[in-house]
N, C-alpha and C positions, 0 to 999 in steps of 0.2 A: 385494406392492404395491411399485412402484418409487417411490423418493423423488425429488422434484424439487429441483433446485438453484436454482430461481428464488427471488429475494429472500432468499437466505441469504448470510451473511458467510463468505467463504472464509478459511482460515488458510494463509498462504504462508511459504516460506523464500526470502528474497531473496538473490540471487547476482549477480555481475557479469553484466550484459547479459540476465539472465533471472530467473525465479523458478520454484519448484517448489510445486505445490499439495499441502499436507499434509492439508487438510480441504476437501472440495468445497463450492463456493458460486459465486455469480455476481458478487460484488463484495467490496471491502474498504472500510474507512473511512479517510479521510485523517487522519493523526496530528495535523495542525495545525488543519484546518477542521472535521473531522467529516463532511465531505461524502462521499457514496457515490461510489465509483469502480468502474465495470464492469471486469472483468478484461481485456477486450479494449482498454480505454482506458488502462490503467495504464502509465505511462511513467517515473515518478519514485519512487525509494525510497532508503532508507539501508540499506546492508549492515550497518554497524556497529550501528545501533540496531534493525534489522529492522522498519522503519516505512515505510508507503506515503504518498505525497503526491499531492494532486490537481493540482498545477501546479509549475512551476519556482519560482515565488514562494513557495509553501508550503515547498518544500524548502530554500530560502535562509533562510526564517524559522526552520525547525527547526535548521539549522546555526548560525545566530546564537544561538539559545536554548541550544544545547549549547556555546557559547563557542568554536566552531571558526572563525568569521568575525567580525572586529571590526565 
């Protein structure tokens, strides 16, 4: 029986300009908001913290929380 990747959280390795799928799935969860992000819509992440973000604003919030931006 084939396993479906629908409604499964993927595990990714974030790199500059791309990511590699380590565990199949169709979405990840934003590290700041907890919102589902479809892999085809994923645009923002932190390489250093290996975290995905739902928006640029969420990315900035995470950077501020990590004390990287005043």
